N, C-alpha and C positions, 0 to 999 in steps of 0.2 A: 452828593457824596455819601450821605447817610444810607440812601437806598443801595448804593453800590457796595457799601460795607456790609449791610445786613444780609444781602442775598448769598454771599459765600458761606456765611455762617449758617444760614438756613439750609443750604445744600449739604454742609457737613453734618448737621444734625440729622438730616434725612438718611444720609449714608450711613451714619452710625446707627440709626434706628434699624435700617435694613440689616446691618451686620448683626445686631443683637437678636433680631427676629430669626436670622438664619441659625445663630448659635442655640437659641432656644428650641428651634425646630429639631436641630441635631440631638440635643439632649433629650427632648420628648420622644424621638424615635428610638434612641438608645434605651430610655426607661421602658417603653412599651416592649422592645425586643427582650429586655431582661425578664420582664413579667411573663412573656410567652415561654421563655426557656424554663423559668421556675415552675410554671404550670405543667410543662411537659415532664420535668424531672420530679415533681412532687408525687405523682401516682406511683413511680417506680420506687421512690424512697418509702412511701407508705406500704407499698407491697412488700419491700424488704423488711420493714419493721413488723408487718404482719406475719411474715414467715418466721422471723426470729421469735416473735411471741408464740406462734403455734409450736415451734421447736422446743421452746422453753416449757411448754405444757406437756409435751410428749415424754414418755418414759420407756426405758427398755431394761431388760435383765441381762445377766451374763449369758444365759442360754441364747437370747436373741442376738447378742453381739457375736458369739461364736458361729452361729449359723450364718450371719451376715459376712463375717470375715472369710469363712470357707477354708479350703485346704490350700496350703502354700508352703513357702520356704521355712516358716517357723516349725511346721509339723515335720518336715523332713529332718530339721535339726533335732527335734524332740525324738524322733524314731532312731536317729543315730545314737543319741545320748542314752536313751532307754535301752536300745539294743546292746550298747557297749556294756550297760550294767548286767545284762544277761551273759555277755562273754565272761565277766569276771564273777558270775554266779552271785550277783547282788540283786536282791528283789526290791523294786521300788513301788510306791503306791501308784494307783492308776490316776492320771491327770485327766479326769473326765471333763473338766471345765475348759480344756483347750483342745478337745477332740470333738467334732460334731457328732451328731447321733447316727450318721451313716458310716462312721469310720471304726467302731470297736472291733469288728470282725477283721477288717484289714489290718489293724494294729496288732492283733494276735498273730496273724501269719507272718508279719514283718519281723516281730520279736522272735518268732520261732526260727526264722533264718539266721538271726544274730546268735541265737542259742546254739545252733548247729555249727556256726563258724567257730564259736568259742570252744565247743567240744573237739573240733577238728584241730584247732590250735594247740589244745592241751596234748592231743595224741602226737602231733608233729614235734612238739616241744619234748615230749618224752622220748620219741625216737631219736632225736638229735642230741639231747643233753644228758639223759640218764646213762647211756653207755660210756660217756666220756667224763662228764663232771659229777655225776651222781644225782640222786633224787633230791638232795637238799637244795642244790642249785636250781633244780626244776621248780621247786616250791618258791624260791626267791624271785625267779623270773615271772612266774605266773601271777604274782600279786601286782606286777607293774600296771595292768589296766586299771585296778582299783585305785592306785595312786593318781593316774591321769584323770580318772573320773572326778577326784576331788576338785580339780581346777575346771572341769567341764560343767559341774553343777552350778556354777555362777551364771551360766547362760539360761538356766531354767528359772523363771520367775516364780514368786510366790503365787499360790492359787488365788485367782480373782474371786471365786465364789467365797473362799474363806475370808478374804478381805472385806467383802461386802457384808457378810454375816457378822463380822467383828466391828462394823461401823467405819471401816477404813475405806471409804468410797473413792477418795483421791488416789490412793495407792492402787486400787482395783482398776480405776480408769487409766492410770499410767501403764499398767500391764497390758490392758487391752489395746491401747494406742500403740504400744511397742509391737505387739503381735500384728496388729493391722498394718503397720508400717512395713514390717518384714514381709508380709503376704501381699503388699501393694493393694490393700483394700481400705475400706472406710467403715466406721462404726455407724450404727443406726442413729437417726437424729433424736435429740432430747437428752435427758439426764438418766444416769444409771441408778437403779433402785433395787432393793432386795425383793425377790418375789414373795408375794403373799401366800403363806402355807397354812393350811388349816390343821396340819399334823406334822410332828417331827418323827424322825426315824427312831424306832425302838426295837429291841430284840422281840418284844411281844408280837410285832408284825410277822416276824418269821415263824412264830408258832401259832398264829391266828388260824381260824378254821380254813381260810382261803389258801394258806401256804404251809400249813403244818406238815402234810405228807410230802409236798415238794421239797421242803427244807430238810427233813430227815433223810430222804432218798439222795438229795444233793450232797449232804455231808458224807455219806457213805461212798458216793460216787467220786467225790474229790479225794477221799482217803485211798481208794482203789487206784485212781488215775496216777497219783504220786507213787503208791506202793508198787504198781507193776512197771512204771517208767524206770524208777531206779532199780527195780528187780531185774529188768532186762539189761540195764547197763552194767551193773555189778555182776550179774551172772555170766555174761559174755567174757569179761576179763578174768573171772575166777575159773571158768571152765578152760581157758587157754593157759593160764599161768600154772594150773595144778594138774594138767594132763588128764582132765576128767572126761574129755570128749571120746566118743566112740568113732574114731576116724579110720576109714579103710586104708587110705594111702598115706598114713602119717609117716614123717620122716623119723630118723633114728632118735633124735632128741625128744620128739613127742610121744615116743613109745615107752618111755620110762614111767613106771607106775608112781603115782603120787604117794601112796602110803606103803611103807616098807614093812616087812615082817617084824623088825625090831621096834616098831612103833614111831620111827621117825618119818617126817613128812618131807617130800621132795617138790620143790618148785623151780621152774625153769625161767630164766630171763626172757622177756619178749624178744622175738626176732623180727626181721623185717616183714615176714609174711603175717605174723600176728598184728603188727601195727597196720598193716594194709587191710586186714580183715575188719578191724575196729574202725578204720577211716571209711570204708565202704558201708558199714552199717550206720555210721553217723549221716551219710548221705541220704539214708532212708527217711530221715526226720523231715525232710523237705521234698523229696523226690515225688512223693504222691500227694502233695498239696492240691494240685488240680483235681485229682480224684476226691479229695476231702471236700472241696467246694462243691463239686458236682453231687455228691452224696447229700450234702446239707440242703441243696436247692431242690433235689428230687425227692428225697425221702423224708426231709424234716430232721429236727434235732433228736427227737426221742428214738426213732428208728435207726438213725445213723449210730447213736451211742450203743444201741443194743447189738447191731451188727459188728461194730468194731470190736466190742468186748468179747463176744462169742468167737470171733476169729482170733483175737489175741490169746484166748484160753486154748484154742486148738494149736496154735504155734508154740506156746509154752510147753505143751505136752509132747510135741514131736521134735523139740530141740535137742533131745538126747538120742534120737534114732541113729543108727550107724550109717554114715554117709562119707562122701569125700570132704576135703577141706573146702572145696568150692561149694558144695551143697550146704555145709554149715553156714558159710558166708551169706548164701541166698536166704536161708531161713532166719538168720540173725537180722539181715537187711529188712525183711518183711515184718519181723516182729517189732523192730524199732519204728518202723513206719506206722504200724497200727497203734502202738501205745502213744506215739506222738500226736497222731490224728485224734485219738480219743481225748487227750488233754486240750487240744484246740477247741473241740466241739463242746466239752463241758465248761470251758471258760466262756465261750460265746453264749451258751444256753443260760448260764447263771446270770450273765449281764443283761439278758433279754427278759428273763422270767420275772424278776423283782421290779417293783415300782421305784421311781427315783428316790423317794423318801427312804427306802430301805435297801437301795442297791449296794452302797458301800458297806453297810453293816452286813448284808447277806454275804458279800464276797469276803469279807473279813473272817466270818464264821467258817466259811468253806475252805479258805486257805489254811485255817488253823488245823482242820482235820487233814488237809493234804500234808502238812508238816509231820503229823503223827505217822501217816503212811510212810513218808520218806525216812523216818527214824527207825521204823520196824523193818524195812526192806533189807538193810545190811545183815541183820541177824539171820535172815532166811537165805539170802543169796550168797553169803560168804561163810558164816559159821556152819549152818546146816548143810550147805553144799559140800563141804569137806567130808561129811558123814555119808551122805546119799544124795545123788543128783535127782533122782525121782521124788524123794521127800522134799527136797528144796524147791522143785518146780511145781509140784502139785498145789501148794498154797496160793501161788499166783494164778493158776488156772481156776481154782475153785472161787477165788475172790472175783474173778472176771465173770463167771457164770452167774453168780449171785447178783452182781451189779447189773448185768444185762437184764435179768429178770426185773430188778427194781426200776430200771429205767423204762422198760416196756410198760410198767404200771404208772408212770409219771402221769399226773392228771392234767398237765398243761403242755401244749405244743405251741412253740413261739414262731414257727415258720410263717413269714408273711404278716406277722403282727407288729403293730407300732409299739414302741417303747412306752410303758405305763408310767405316768407321773404320779398318780395317787392310786390307792386301793379302790 
């Protein structure tokens, strides 16, 4: 009986032992499998940690970020807003830190197109509003783009370069991330830092031996560029309004003399043909842009400026020759084309000739002289024009000839040259 009782217990213990052995084997296999998985995943994790560590050690500047982001939707938005500022005759600072180094020339021509559209808009507005509502309503309506711009400016972020230099790296990164997101691009790996500069921009750089002659000649070139541009615009309207043209086939209204024997002056309201003449002349500001680009690429900046200014001087002098109204329109179209092309080239040349540390300062000095030229032009094109057409046109032609000589003597040619960072 005892043996019979023990044998089943022994069998049960053996069976339990075998079950425990199977369970231990299963746990052991699972443990080995987990170890193998960990060993396979560990190199990947280590590699990711290594990449994160390397990225943390890397640095990039605003210039690196702008080049990496490239051209995209943000720049199109920027061009629209900046171009709209030209429509309302508002000048904005150059946002160099959001435009890569290969886009300054392109931005000049794009803004020129917007400028032309603004000029045409004012002419059309005058043609529709002045005869019916008067010139006061024309002024009120023409300021509308400026009001709209106030709301559009919120889409332009603060300068990333300024934020970095002011120690606001987080704000700069926020701006760059926003631009990259709009352009569907990414920023360089690493952290944003301020570039190490051995020198800061100073007006002394503009008058240093390397740039003294270039700066002085450029100041005069900008003066003349604005002087002849506004001179051509104001002269055309003055000649039409006061019947100062020598037109062969003039209609009855345009045959009335401006100055009467009793000393009174006579001016006529613009007719449809006068507005049409001004509209066609506005088209000249962009019609020859392909020729402008070709001249820059073939002859370079200096020679292009020289040729354009000599041609502008020639057309200023023949603007008063006796011809038909169609002939005057063609001459005015070509003159507006030349003075606009000259402005484009001088802007591009100035941006290219100065190093980065002095570029904004150099542009600021140049535009100051440009404003002076713009202020003097009305006294010649309007006040003096009433006394003598030839006396009024001669100062513009002489200024062009002198400027052409100065540009021919420019010591630096920037065609094909990379932008300078330092002196």
